[in-house]
C-alpha positions as CSV (number, residue, x, y, z in Angstrom):
1,M,-94.8,29.0,16.5
2,I,-96.5,25.9,17.9
3,R,-99.9,26.4,19.5
4,I,-101.8,23.7,21.3
5,E,-105.3,24.9,21.5
6,N,-106.6,22.7,24.2
7,R,-104.3,21.3,26.9
8,N,-106.4,18.2,27.3
9,S,-106.4,17.6,23.5
10,K,-103.4,16.0,21.9
11,A,-104.3,17.1,18.4
12,M,-102.2,19.8,16.7
13,S,-103.1,21.9,13.7
14,E,-101.8,21.1,10.3
15,S,-99.6,24.2,10.3
16,D,-98.0,23.2,13.5
17,L,-97.2,19.7,12.1
18,S,-95.8,21.2,8.9
19,Y,-93.7,23.7,10.9
20,I,-92.3,20.8,13.0
21,K,-91.6,18.8,9.9
22,H,-89.8,21.9,8.4
23,L,-87.7,22.2,11.6
24,L,-86.8,18.5,11.5
25,I,-85.7,18.8,7.8
26,Q,-83.5,21.8,8.7
27,L,-81.9,20.0,11.6
28,S,-81.3,17.0,9.4
29,E,-79.6,19.1,6.8
30,K,-77.4,20.9,9.4
31,Q,-76.4,17.5,10.9
32,D,-75.5,16.2,7.4
33,S,-73.4,19.4,6.9
34,M,-71.7,18.9,10.2
35,N,-71.0,15.3,9.5
36,D,-69.4,16.3,6.1
37,R,-67.3,18.9,7.9
38,L,-66.2,16.4,10.6
39,N,-65.2,13.9,7.9
40,D,-63.1,16.7,6.2
41,I,-61.5,17.5,9.5
42,D,-60.7,13.8,10.2
43,T,-59.1,13.5,6.7
44,H,-56.9,16.5,7.4
45,L,-55.9,15.3,10.8
46,T,-55.0,11.9,9.3
47,K,-52.8,13.6,6.7
48,I,-51.1,15.8,9.3
49,S,-50.4,12.8,11.5
50,T,-49.0,10.9,8.5
51,T,-46.8,13.8,7.7
52,V,-45.5,14.3,11.2
53,V,-45.2,10.7,12.4
54,G,-44.9,8.8,9.0
55,D,-46.5,5.6,7.9
56,K,-44.3,2.4,7.9
57,E,-46.9,0.5,5.9
58,F,-46.5,2.8,2.9
59,G,-42.8,3.6,3.5
60,H,-43.5,7.2,4.3
61,V,-40.8,8.7,6.6
62,G,-42.3,11.3,8.9
63,L,-40.9,14.7,9.9
64,V,-39.9,13.4,13.3
65,K,-37.7,10.7,11.8
66,Q,-36.2,13.1,9.3
67,V,-35.3,15.5,12.1
68,E,-33.7,12.7,14.1
69,K,-31.6,11.7,11.0
70,L,-30.7,15.3,10.4
71,N,-29.6,15.8,14.0
72,K,-27.4,12.6,13.8
73,Y,-25.9,13.9,10.5
74,V,-25.1,17.3,12.0
75,E,-23.5,15.7,15.1
76,N,-21.3,13.5,12.9
77,D,-20.5,16.4,10.7
78,K,-19.4,18.5,13.7
79,L,-17.2,15.6,14.9
80,R,-15.6,15.2,11.4
81,N,-15.0,18.9,11.1
82,A,-13.4,19.0,14.6
83,S,-11.2,16.1,13.6
84,I,-10.1,17.8,10.4
85,V,-9.3,21.1,12.2
86,G,-7.5,19.2,15.0
87,G,-5.5,17.2,12.5
88,I,-4.5,20.4,10.6
89,G,-3.4,22.0,13.9
90,V,-1.3,18.9,14.8
91,I,0.2,18.8,11.3
92,G,1.0,22.5,11.4
93,I,2.8,22.2,14.8
94,L,4.7,19.1,13.6
95,W,5.7,20.9,10.3
96,T,6.8,24.0,12.3
97,L,9.0,21.8,14.6
98,F,10.4,19.9,11.6
99,L,11.4,23.2,9.8
100,K,13.0,24.5,13.0
101,L,15.0,21.3,13.5
102,I,16.2,21.4,9.9
103,K,17.5,25.0,10.2
104,F,19.6,24.2,13.3
């Protein structure tokens, strides 16, 4: 605890000065620890950003771009499958008509 013995006097005891010095050292250590933690958080956020968005400079394709490509592929695949099913349906109808015409 800091005690100032005389309000008019600006002198402090040696124990008060050492206590203040001790507190400053503790604060400095806590600040260093917090700075290290903030650097770790910054590194992690940068990695997350690179994973999600990608990095053109290093040729890393992000998740957003991969999802866009996958959606485009799925839409094209649906169209191709619908075309195949429709074509099979048309061929089936034409084949049925052809067989009926041959029998009569």
